[in-house]
C-alpha positions in Angstrom: 113.8 120.7 105.7 110.1 121.0 104.9 109.2 122.3 108.3 111.5 125.0 109.8 109.7 125.8 113.0 112.8 127.5 114.6 112.3 130.3 117.0 114.4 132.7 115.0 111.9 132.5 112.2 110.0 135.2 114.0 112.6 137.6 112.7 111.7 136.9 109.1 108.0 137.4 109.5 108.4 140.8 111.1 109.3 142.0 107.6 107.0 140.1 105.3 104.8 142.4 103.1 101.3 141.6 101.8 100.8 144.4 99.3 103.2 146.4 97.2 106.0 146.6 99.8 106.9 145.7 103.3 106.0 147.8 106.2 108.1 150.8 107.2 110.7 150.0 109.8 112.0 152.0 112.7 115.4 153.4 111.7 116.4 154.8 115.2 119.7 153.6 116.7 119.1 150.9 119.3 121.6 150.9 122.2 120.7 147.2 122.7 121.3 146.2 119.1 123.7 143.4 118.3 127.2 144.6 117.4 130.5 143.0 116.3 131.6 143.3 119.9 128.8 141.5 121.6 127.6 138.9 119.1 128.6 135.7 117.6 128.9 135.4 113.8 126.0 133.0 113.7 123.7 135.6 115.3 124.3 137.8 112.3 123.9 134.9 109.9 120.6 133.7 111.4 119.2 137.2 111.3 120.3 137.6 107.6 119.0 134.3 106.3 115.7 134.5 108.0 114.9 138.2 107.3 116.1 138.2 103.7 113.3 136.0 102.3 110.7 138.3 103.8 112.4 141.3 102.3 112.6 139.4 99.0 108.9 138.7 99.0 108.1 142.3 99.9 109.9 143.4 96.7 108.0 141.1 94.3 104.5 142.5 94.2 104.9 145.6 92.1 106.9 143.7 89.5 104.5 140.8 89.4 101.8 143.4 88.7 103.7 145.0 85.8 104.1 141.5 84.4 100.3 140.9 84.8 101.0 137.9 87.0 99.3 139.8 89.9 96.6 142.3 89.3 97.3 146.0 89.9 94.4 147.1 92.2 95.8 150.2 93.9 95.1 152.6 90.9 93.8 152.6 87.4 97.1 154.2 86.1 100.7 153.4 86.9 101.2 156.9 88.4 98.3 156.2 90.8 99.4 152.7 91.6 103.1 153.3 92.5 103.8 156.1 94.9 107.2 156.9 96.4 106.0 156.0 99.9 105.2 152.5 98.8 109.0 151.7 98.6 110.1 153.1 102.0 110.1 149.8 103.8 112.1 147.7 101.4 114.6 150.5 100.8 115.1 151.3 104.5 115.4 147.7 105.6 118.0 147.0 102.9 120.1 150.0 103.9 119.7 149.8 107.7 119.1 146.1 108.2 120.3 143.4 105.8 123.4 145.1 104.3 124.8 146.5 107.6 124.3 143.0 109.2 126.1 141.4 106.3 129.0 143.9 106.5 129.3 143.3 110.2 129.3 139.5 109.6 131.9 139.8 106.9 134.1 141.8 109.2 133.7 139.3 112.1 133.9 136.3 109.8 137.1 137.5 108.2 138.8 138.1 111.6 137.7 134.6 112.7 138.6 132.9 109.3 135.0 131.7 109.0 135.0 132.1 105.3 131.7 130.3 104.6 129.9 133.1 106.5 132.0 135.7 104.5 131.5 134.1 101.1 127.8 133.5 101.5 127.3 137.0 103.0 129.0 138.6 99.9 126.7 136.7 97.6 123.5 137.8 99.4 124.8 141.3 99.6 125.4 141.3 95.8 121.9 140.1 95.1 120.4 142.7 97.5 122.3 145.5 95.8 121.2 144.3 92.4 117.6 144.2 93.5 117.8 147.9 94.6 119.6 148.9 91.4 117.2 147.0 89.1 114.2 148.6 90.8 115.5 152.1 91.2 118.6 152.7 89.0 121.3 154.9 90.5 121.5 154.4 94.3 123.9 155.4 97.2 126.8 153.0 97.4 130.3 154.3 97.9 129.1 157.0 100.3 126.5 154.8 102.0 126.7 153.2 105.5 128.9 156.0 107.0 126.5 156.8 109.8 126.4 160.4 111.1 129.6 161.1 109.1 127.4 161.4 105.9 123.7 161.7 106.3 123.1 162.5 102.6 125.2 160.1 100.5 125.2 160.7 96.8 124.0 158.1 94.4 126.4 156.1 92.2 126.0 155.3 88.6 124.1 152.0 88.2 126.7 150.6 85.8 129.5 151.1 88.3 127.5 149.4 91.0 126.9 146.4 88.7 130.7 146.2 88.4 131.1 146.2 92.1 128.4 143.5 92.5 130.2 141.3 90.0 133.3 141.8 92.1 131.4 140.8 95.2 130.4 137.5 93.6 134.0 136.8 92.6 135.2 137.6 96.1 132.5 135.3 97.5 133.6 132.5 95.3 137.2 133.0 96.4 136.2 133.1 100.1 134.2 129.9 99.8 137.3 128.2 98.3 139.5 129.0 101.3 140.1 126.7 104.2 137.7 127.9 106.9 138.0 127.5 110.6 134.3 127.9 111.2 131.0 127.4 109.3 127.3 128.3 109.9 125.7 126.2 112.5 122.5 126.3 110.4 122.3 126.9 106.6 118.7 127.2 105.7 119.4 127.6 102.0 122.0 124.9 101.2 122.6 122.9 104.3 126.3 123.9 104.5 127.1 122.7 100.9 129.8 125.1 99.8 129.7 123.9 96.2 126.0 124.9 95.9 126.8 128.4 97.1 129.5 128.7 94.5 127.1 127.5 91.8 124.6 130.1 93.0 127.3 132.8 92.7 128.1 131.7 89.1 124.4 131.8 88.3 124.1 135.3 89.7 127.1 136.3 87.6 125.3 134.9 84.5 122.2 136.7 85.4 124.1 140.0 85.8 125.9 139.5 82.4 122.6 138.7 80.7 121.1 142.0 81.8 124.1 143.9 80.4 124.5 141.8 77.2 128.0 140.7 78.2 128.6 137.7 76.0 132.0 136.9 77.5 130.6 137.1 81.0 127.7 134.8 80.0 130.1 132.2 78.5 132.4 132.3 81.5 129.5 131.8 83.9 128.0 129.0 82.0 131.4 127.3 81.7 131.9 127.6 85.5 128.5 126.0 86.1 125.1 127.4 86.9 122.0 126.1 88.6 120.6 123.3 86.5 118.7 121.0 88.9 116.1 121.4 91.6 118.6 120.4 94.3 120.5 123.7 93.5 117.4 125.9 93.7 117.8 129.0 95.9 114.7 128.7 98.1 113.7 129.5 101.6 111.4 126.9 103.1 108.7 128.1 105.5 107.2 126.1 108.4 103.7 125.1 109.4 103.5 126.8 112.8 100.4 128.9 113.0 101.4 130.8 116.2 104.4 131.7 118.4 105.8 132.3 115.8 103.7 132.1 112.7 106.2 130.4 110.4 103.9 129.9 107.4 104.2 131.2 103.9 102.9 134.8 103.8 100.5 134.0 100.9 99.0 131.2 103.0 98.4 133.4 106.0 96.8 136.0 103.8 94.2 133.6 102.3 93.6 130.7 104.6 92.9 132.4 107.9 89.8 134.5 108.5 90.1 137.1 105.7 89.8 137.0 102.0 93.4 137.7 100.8 94.3 139.6 97.6 92.5 139.3 94.2 94.2 137.2 91.7 94.9 138.3 88.1 92.0 137.5 85.7 94.4 137.7 82.8 97.0 135.4 84.2 94.3 132.8 85.2 92.9 133.1 81.7 96.3 132.5 80.2 96.7 129.3 82.2 93.1 128.1 81.8 91.9 129.2 78.4 94.4 130.8 76.0 95.7 127.5 74.8 93.5 124.6 73.7 93.9 123.0 77.1 94.7 124.0 80.7 98.2 124.6 81.8 99.3 121.6 84.0 100.3 124.1 86.8 96.8 125.8 87.0 95.4 123.7 89.8 98.6 124.0 91.8 98.8 127.8 91.5 95.1 128.5 92.3 92.4 127.2 94.6 88.8 128.1 93.6 86.2 128.8 96.2 83.1 129.2 93.9 82.7 127.4 90.6 79.9 129.7 89.3 79.6 133.4 88.6 76.1 133.3 87.0 73.4 135.2 88.9 75.8 137.6 90.7 75.0 141.3 90.7 77.2 144.1 89.5 78.2 145.0 93.0 79.9 141.7 93.4 81.4 141.0 90.0 81.8 143.5 87.2 81.0 141.3 84.2 77.5 140.3 85.0 76.1 143.0 82.7 77.4 143.2 79.1 78.1 146.9 78.9 80.7 146.8 81.7 83.2 145.1 79.3 85.6 147.8 78.0 85.2 148.2 74.2 88.9 148.1 73.6 88.9 144.5 75.0 87.2 143.4 71.8 90.1 144.4 69.6 91.5 141.2 68.1 95.2 140.6 68.5 97.6 137.7 67.6 99.0 136.0 70.7 102.5 134.6 71.2 101.4 131.3 69.7 100.1 132.8 66.4 96.4 132.6 67.3 93.8 135.4 67.0 92.3 136.3 70.4 90.4 139.1 72.1 91.2 140.2 75.6 89.7 138.3 78.5 87.4 140.2 80.9 86.4 139.2 84.4 86.7 136.0 86.2 89.2 134.5 83.9 86.9 134.2 80.9 87.1 135.8 77.4 83.3 135.4 77.1 80.6 138.0 77.9 77.8 137.6 80.4 75.7 135.0 78.7 78.7 132.7 78.6 80.0 133.5 82.1 79.6 129.9 83.3 82.5 129.0 81.1 84.7 131.0 83.5 84.7 127.9 85.7 85.0 129.9 88.9 88.3 131.7 88.4 87.2 134.8 90.2 89.7 137.6 90.3 90.2 141.2 89.0 91.5 142.8 85.9 94.7 144.9 85.8 93.9 148.5 87.0 90.6 147.6 88.6 90.7 149.7 91.7 87.0 149.4 92.6 86.0 149.0 96.2 85.7 145.7 97.9 82.4 143.9 97.5 81.2 141.0 99.7 83.1 138.4 97.7 85.6 137.0 100.2 84.2 133.5 99.9 84.2 133.7 96.1 87.7 134.9 95.2 90.1 132.5 93.8 93.1 132.0 96.1 96.6 130.9 95.8 96.9 127.2 95.9 99.4 124.6 97.0 102.4 126.1 95.0 104.4 127.8 96.4 102.2 128.9 99.3 101.3 125.3 100.5 97.6 126.1 100.4 95.1 123.7 98.9 95.4 121.7 95.7 92.4 122.5 93.5 90.8 119.1 92.7 87.6 120.8 91.4 85.4 120.6 94.5 85.7 124.3 95.1 84.3 125.0 98.6 82.3 121.8 98.9 84.7 120.4 101.4 88.1 120.8 102.9 90.8 118.2 102.5 89.6 115.3 104.6 86.5 117.1 105.8 84.1 114.3 104.8 86.3 111.7 106.4 86.5 113.7 109.6 82.7 114.2 109.7 83.0 118.0 109.3 80.3 120.2 107.7 80.4 120.8 104.0 80.4 124.1 102.2 83.5 125.3 103.9 85.6 128.0 102.4 89.3 128.6 102.6 89.2 131.2 105.4 89.1 128.6 108.2 91.8 129.5 110.6 94.7 127.9 108.7 93.2 124.4 108.6 93.0 123.8 104.9 95.5 122.3 102.5 99.2 121.9 103.3 99.2 124.3 106.2 101.5 127.0 104.7 104.6 124.9 104.6 105.6 126.5 101.3 108.7 128.2 100.0 110.1 131.4 98.5 111.5 130.5 95.0 114.3 133.1 95.0 116.0 131.6 91.9 115.0 128.3 90.4 116.6 126.0 87.9 113.6 126.7 85.6 114.3 130.5 85.7 117.9 129.8 84.7 116.9 127.6 81.8 114.6 130.3 80.5 117.4 132.8 80.7 119.7 130.4 78.9 117.1 130.1 76.1 117.0 133.9 75.9 120.8 134.2 75.9 121.2 131.5 73.2 118.5 133.1 70.9 120.3 136.4 71.3 123.6 134.8 70.2 125.3 135.2 73.6 126.0 131.4 73.9 126.4 128.4 71.6 123.5 126.5 73.4 120.3 125.6 71.5 117.5 128.0 72.5 114.8 125.5 71.6 116.4 122.8 73.8 116.7 125.3 76.7 113.1 126.3 76.3 111.9 122.7 76.4 114.0 122.0 79.4 112.8 125.1 81.2 109.1 124.2 80.7 109.5 120.6 81.8 111.7 121.7 84.8 109.1 124.1 85.9 106.2 121.7 85.7 108.1 118.9 87.4 109.2 121.2 90.1 105.7 122.3 90.8 104.3 118.8 90.8 107.0 117.2 92.8 106.9 119.9 95.4 103.1 119.2 95.7 103.3 115.5 95.5 100.5 113.7 97.3 98.1 116.6 97.5 96.1 115.8 94.3 94.6 112.7 92.8 95.9 110.4 90.1 94.4 111.1 86.7 93.7 113.7 84.1 91.6 116.8 83.9 88.1 116.0 82.5 86.1 118.0 79.9 84.2 119.9 82.6 87.3 121.4 84.1 87.1 119.1 87.1 90.6 117.7 87.6 93.2 115.8 89.4 96.9 115.7 88.8 97.7 116.2 85.1 98.8 113.1 83.3 102.1 112.6 81.5 100.1 112.9 78.3 98.7 116.3 79.3 102.2 117.6 80.1 103.7 116.3 76.9 100.9 117.9 74.9 101.5 121.2 76.6 105.2 121.2 75.9 104.7 120.1 72.3 102.2 122.8 71.7 104.7 125.5 72.7 107.5 123.9 70.7 105.3 123.7 67.6 104.5 127.4 68.0 108.2 128.2 68.5 109.1 126.2 65.3 106.5 128.1 63.3 107.5 131.5 64.6 108.4 133.8 61.8 111.6 135.3 63.3 113.7 135.5 66.4 111.5 138.3 67.8 108.5 136.0 67.7 110.5 133.2 69.2 111.7 135.5 72.0 108.0 136.4 72.6 107.3 132.7 73.3 110.3 132.3 75.6 109.4 135.3 77.8 105.7 134.4 77.8 106.5 130.9 79.0 108.9 132.3 81.6 106.0 134.4 82.9 103.8 131.4 83.2 106.5 129.5 85.1 107.2 132.4 87.6 104.1 132.6 89.7 105.8 134.5 92.5 109.2 135.8 91.1 108.6 139.3 89.8 112.1 140.5 89.5 113.1 137.9 86.9 110.1 138.8 84.8 110.5 142.6 85.2 114.1 142.2 84.1 113.3 139.9 81.2 110.7 142.4 79.9 113.1 145.3 80.0 115.9 143.2 78.4 113.7 141.9 75.5 110.6 144.1 75.2 108.5 141.0 75.4 105.8 139.8 75.7 104.5 142.2 73.2 100.8 141.4 74.0 99.4 141.8 77.5 96.0 142.8 78.7 95.8 146.5 79.4 94.0 148.1 82.3 90.3 147.6 82.7 89.2 151.1 83.3 91.7 153.0 81.2 92.8 152.2 77.7 96.0 154.0 78.4 97.4 153.6 82.0 100.2 156.1 81.4 103.9 155.4 81.1 105.0 151.8 82.0 107.5 152.1 84.9 110.9 151.2 83.5 112.2 152.1 87.0 110.3 152.6 90.2 110.2 156.0 92.0 112.8 156.7 94.7 111.3 156.0 98.1 109.8 159.1 99.8 112.0 158.7 102.9 115.1 158.8 100.7 113.9 161.8 98.8 112.8 163.7 101.9 115.7 163.0 104.1 118.7 162.9 101.7 119.7 166.4 100.3 121.5 164.7 97.4 118.6 162.4 96.4 117.8 162.7 92.6 114.3 163.7 91.5 112.5 161.2 89.4 109.3 162.4 87.7 109.5 160.3 84.5 108.3 156.7 84.9 109.9 156.1 81.5 113.4 156.7 82.7 115.4 153.5 82.0 118.3 151.7 83.6 121.5 151.6 81.6 121.0 148.0 80.3 117.3 148.4 79.3 117.0 147.3 75.7 113.2 147.0 75.4 112.4 149.9 73.2 109.0 151.5 73.6 106.8 148.4 73.4 106.0 147.9 77.1 102.6 149.0 78.4 
């Protein structure tokens, strides 16, 4: 199902966010709204499964920023960057949209004995609740969704909600095992395969238990069977329609139309391009460069063209996860100063905490590439031509903002939970002693699964061959992939202790999770790793790392029982990271 150009996709893209959170939604009661009395169960289901991915993507950005996968550009400090109003949209839509729709579908599906709807609904509800808890901590639950009977529901303890979420997964598994009279007409996620829904539920139970350090829960979930192959990945596949409706991946629409799209993280691009002795095999899939050179630019266009713009604290040497001495990269994905700027190879982004204004660099910024947004594979030609431009007789020097004509057309996916994520979590669990599996084996499988997934998804969009010494490349060879994996495993074997080994596991999980912020944010708070990440550009100290995000402004302003959160260092009950995050 690579191209889902169904009319009901329009529902999903009403809720897709392009910055920190999705847009605020109208919370007024609609007399024409669908109810259990006037709708079929599939109407609820279609609304849920098409709007949920947009809500999921809208939640990822702030967590990707904290993990340095995306750059934080809305403030030079955490307190400036993350304001309560930023979280209104995702919170309101969960409480007034997704979860009420699920509850209505469960009620109708139970009455009709359509247990696939019921079971799948409980699984998605559990995941939605956990997202809210993991982001905000204590939230309304037992007193929520009572309408006018209770306009100020009290929050419940996060640990008790975790217990309820686990019960929802168990109930979902049980429902999926019942003899059902009906089933969803269209199942975008798993094509009606009940066994894959059950595997997903077991995986989510494993994920829940890993957060809490529940060894028995981890063992039980692994024994029941978790996601361990690409065919079981929990993904939403976008379409390639440009209009009526626009069914494309939101990242594609944001960079391949007529505007520049967001800045990419200098630090993350540097990690992929330069931190190791060779480029990450996924680099050209994640990113598409528009301009290969930064030499000759002025300060108004790019910060690093004069030497004294480099923060002095960037020059402090540190030991990275692989045991090598490094200094922090600065500007355009390069660790070098102005005189060596050409070595940046065109990876043009921004540093964490750089909230400068927007210069005229729209045709220079590095954009998201073919994975997972279905943009363009970076074969090293930068903006010299679009895919097929020469063959079609089109003009050269064409940049990505060409009305959605470049690359794979946006037919990408939302990687909600992938097999690679699960293998990384299994490596973490094994190293912590929560399972009898071999952590090193899980790490190796996780890396290879991630690379293979990225490349197989993008098959046919690159060229056969290896990257050359000038950084001009085609698809990475088997040798390049093997060298990458062996480099990581050698560093793992040489690591002094389990803390150093965990640093490598979480570091590699970051590199494999280009768009999945929640898994990284949770891993950081579980483990306190990675211990080395580039700090903000403008400030040596960006303030307290948010261990929980603020409660949304709408919740605080409209609910008389809303707690007040002023301390960004307040932690969720399962947070075991210590004080090392920054």
